[in-house]
N, C-alpha and C positions, 0 to 999 in steps of 0.2 A: 545647392547653386540658384547665380542672379537669375531670377526672371528675363526671357527673351521677349520684348515689347513687339507686337504685332501692330500693324494699321494696315485696315481694309479698304483698299479706294473701290466703287462701284458705281456703274451708270450706264446711258447706255452709248453706245457707239457712235462716236463722232463728240459727246460732252463734254469733253477736257480732260479724260480719266489719265494719257500719261502725259500731257504736258503739266497736268498736276505732280504727278511722278517726278518728270524731270525737275519742277520748282523745289518740291522738298527735299531729293536728293540734294540739289544745289544747297540748298540750306544746312542740312547735315555733314557738307565737307566741313565747315568750323566748328564742328562739334564734339569733334576726334571718338565720337561712337562710330563701332563697326557697325555696316549695313550692307545688307543682301534686299534680295529684289523676288519676288517669284509672281512670273506672269502667266497668264492663261488666255490663250488664241482660241479658236472655233476651226482654225483652217488647218491645213497640213502643214504651212509656212508662216514662221513669226515675220509679223511686220513692223514690231516693234523694240526687238532687242538690239539690235544698233544702236539705238541713241542712250543707251546703259552706261554703256563704255565697258572696257574692260580690264576696270578696277573693282568693280563692284560686283560681288558674287551673285551668279543667275541663275534660276531655276524655269524653264518653260513649260508648261502644259500644253498641248496641243489637242486637237481633234478629240475635244469634249470640254463641257462647262465644269468650274471647280466643284458647283453644287449638286452634280449629278454622276455622271458617267466616270471622273477624273478626281473622284476623293479620296478614294484611295491613292492615289496617284498624287494626290496633294500632301498626303498625312507624310508621302515617303521622302517626298522633294523638301519637307518641312525637316526629317529628322536628318536627310542630307544635308542640308544646309547649316546646322545648327553643331552637326557634330565636324563637318569639316572646314569652316568659317567661324564657330562659334562669336555669332555677331550680337549687336545687342539688339539692334533691330532689324525686324521683316517686314517689309512693304509688300503685300499682296495686291495688285491690278489683275480685279477679276474681269470675265465677258463683260457682254454687253448687255447678256439676258440672263446671267447669274443672279440668285436670291440672296441678298445680304444675309436672313437668319442660318441657312441652308451653310454659306459658307463657313459665318461664326461656328456654327455647327461643327464643321469637319476640321476646323482649329483647334477645338477643343475633345478633340478623341480620345478615350484612352490610349491607343494605340500612339499618341503623340508624347513623348517624355519629356519630362526637365516642365519647370515651370514656365506657362507661357500668360503674359499679361496684355488684354488686349486693348489698346491706348483707346483709337475710336475707330467706328464705321465711319468712313466719308463717301457719300453721295454726291455726285458731281450732276448738275442738271441744263440741258441744253435751253437757254430760256424760250428761246423762238419756238421749238419741238414742243413744247411745253405748251403752249398759248396754242399750238397746232393740233392737239392730240384728242380732240373730238374726232379727226379723220381716222384715228386710231381705232384696229377693233379692240372690243372689250377686254380680252385676253392680255393684248399688249398693253392695257391702260391700266390694269390690274399693276401688272409687274410691276409697272412704272411706279404707282403710287407706292408697293411695297417696298421698292427702292427706298421711296422719300420717309417713309414711314420708320425703319429702323436703323437710317441714316443718325449717327449722333451728331453731325456736322454736315451741314447742307450747302452746298455749294451753288448760287445760282448764276452760270455762266454766258460767256458769248452778251452780254445786256447793253452793248455800245450803240445798239439802234432801238433800243426799247425808250416807247415813250415813260415819263414817270408815274401815269395811270394803270400803264401793263405792267410794270416793276411792280406796283404798287397791289395787282391781282397775284402776282406770281406770288410774291411773299407771303399774301393770304390766304390763299388756296396750300401752301406747303406748311406755314403754319396751324390751316386746319388740320392735317393730316398729321403733322406730327408737331405740337405746341414746346416741346420741351427740347427739340435742337439749337444749335448756334447755325444762324445764318450766314452767311458771307458773300458779298454781290461783287462780283469779279469779272475780270475781261483775259482771256487766257492763262485761267486758272490760275491767278496772281495771288497767291499767299503762302505763308509763310509758317514754318512747323510751330511758331510760338500762336498763331492764331488757330492750332488743332488743339480744343483742352482735350483733358482725359475724360476720359465715359468712366460712367459710375458701376460697369459693370464686375468688374473685378472680377473676374471669371479665370481660375488657376488650374490649370492641370499636369499631372507627372507625367515625365518622359520616363520611360521604362527601358 
């Protein structure tokens, strides 16, 4: 069977993940590919699913983070999307507190059948919040850095009010944490699919 491409979108709440997802789905419309979406919210009610529209197959995980309490549900949701809709690509929008490597691990669980190819882990970074991270707890900043460290593509978003010096500082910070990542400077997460390179992960697993 053909591989199902997976794109993981992570980053803190308000950093532009959902806007990025919308932009990429718009870009996909002309590609001819079959697209599906999996969204993870920590609350009891989705706040984002209405923006996806009714033509894109959607699975939602509520009341739990993908990388911990909802890990088993993630596997089931991916199976459901694959068997019911046979997509060419699945976009996963993670909750703001999700750890990217644990999401990747969940995606590649032996429980999930058929072949999955991880195109990219994308991390969105709110530029203003990054500059103010000294106000955060050490635990929160560690998660911030882990999301940056494991992203294949880093999107520095909401940069319109930054000075040149501030932008250069953020770029230097992110490069020091993840020197191999592709960096994009945006407002409103304005980037097309062609700007998302394929990762070197080449991780494949077999669906049962």
